[in-house]
C-alpha positions in Angstrom: 98.5 104.5 93.5 96.2 105.4 90.6 95.6 109.0 89.6 92.0 108.5 88.7 92.8 107.9 85.1 94.3 104.5 85.6 97.9 105.8 85.4 100.3 104.7 88.1 102.2 107.2 90.2 105.1 106.7 92.6 104.2 107.2 96.3 106.8 109.5 97.9 108.0 109.6 101.5 106.2 112.2 103.7 108.0 114.2 106.4 107.3 113.1 110.0 106.9 115.4 113.0 110.5 114.8 114.0 112.0 115.5 110.6 112.2 111.8 109.7 110.4 110.4 106.7 107.5 107.9 106.6 108.7 104.9 104.8 106.0 104.7 102.2 108.6 104.1 99.5 109.3 100.8 101.1 105.7 99.6 100.6 105.4 97.2 97.7 101.8 97.3 96.4 102.5 94.2 94.2 103.5 92.1 97.3 100.3 93.2 99.1 98.2 92.3 96.1 100.0 88.9 95.8 99.3 88.1 99.5 95.6 89.1 99.1 95.4 87.0 96.0 97.0 83.9 97.6 94.9 84.1 100.7 91.6 84.6 98.8 92.2 82.1 96.0 94.5 79.4 97.4 92.2 79.0 100.4 88.5 78.7 99.4 87.7 79.4 103.0 89.8 80.5 106.0 87.0 79.6 108.5 88.6 79.2 111.9 87.5 75.6 112.4 88.4 74.2 109.1 91.5 72.4 107.7 91.9 75.2 105.1 91.7 77.8 107.8 94.6 76.0 109.6 96.5 75.7 106.3 96.1 79.5 105.7 97.6 80.2 109.1 100.5 77.9 108.4 101.1 79.5 105.0 101.0 83.0 106.6 103.5 81.9 109.3 105.9 80.7 106.5 105.6 84.2 104.9 106.6 85.8 108.2 109.3 83.2 108.8 111.0 84.2 105.5 111.4 87.7 107.0 114.3 86.9 109.4 115.1 88.0 112.1 111.4 87.6 113.0 110.6 85.0 115.6 107.4 83.2 114.4 105.2 80.7 116.2 101.8 79.2 115.8 99.6 79.5 118.9 97.2 76.5 119.1 93.8 77.1 120.5 91.6 74.7 122.4 88.3 74.2 120.6 89.2 75.1 116.9 91.7 74.1 114.3 93.2 77.4 113.2 96.1 78.6 115.2 97.1 82.3 115.7 100.3 83.5 114.0 102.5 85.3 116.4 105.6 87.1 115.0 108.0 88.9 117.3 110.8 91.3 116.3 113.8 90.7 118.6 114.9 93.9 120.2 118.5 94.9 119.9 119.6 96.7 123.1 120.4 99.9 121.3 117.0 100.0 119.6 114.9 99.3 122.7 113.1 102.2 124.4 111.9 101.6 127.9 110.6 98.1 127.1 108.2 99.5 124.6 105.9 97.0 122.8 104.3 97.6 119.4 101.4 95.3 118.4 100.2 95.1 114.8 97.4 92.7 114.0 94.8 91.5 111.7 92.7 88.4 111.6 93.3 85.5 109.2 89.9 83.8 109.3 87.0 84.5 107.1 83.4 83.5 107.3 80.4 83.4 105.0 76.9 82.3 106.0 75.4 79.8 105.5 78.2 78.3 103.4 81.4 78.3 105.5 83.1 76.2 102.8 83.1 79.2 100.4 84.6 82.2 102.2 87.7 83.4 100.4 87.5 86.8 102.2 89.8 89.2 100.3 88.3 92.0 102.4 87.7 89.8 105.5 90.6 90.0 106.3 93.2 89.0 103.7 93.8 92.7 103.0 94.5 93.4 106.7 96.8 90.4 107.0 98.6 91.5 103.8 99.3 95.0 105.1 100.6 93.8 108.4 102.9 91.3 106.6 104.1 94.1 104.4 104.9 96.3 107.4 106.8 93.5 109.2 110.2 94.2 107.6 110.1 97.9 108.3 
C-alpha cells in the first residue's frame, strides 16, 4: 500500500472479533497486479461470445488449477463461447461446519461498445477476478 508519497508500507494483520487475525499479510499485491495485467493485455477482449473470451476463461482456470487442492472445471454455456470457471475447495471433515458453503465470485468477461474487439477491461472485471484468485489459497 502507498502512504500518499509513493512509499510502500507493509500491510499488517488486523485482529478479528474472535481474537484471530485477518490474513492480510498473505495477500500478494504483485500477484494481483500480474493477474490484472495478464487479463487486460494478453486478451484484447474478454467479450463472452468471442474466442478470446473463451481463452481468458481457460487461462484463469489454469491459474486456479495450479492452486491444488482446488477442484476446477469449466462450465459450458449454451448460446455463447465463454465458459464459467468453477473452483471448489474440498472440505476436510474436521474443517466442515454444518455443510457451510462460501461463494466468492467475479466475472471474467468485459465489454466495450460499439467495438467488442477492444475491451481489455482491467476494471471490468480483471481486478475482481484477480482478487478472488488471490483469496483462493487462503
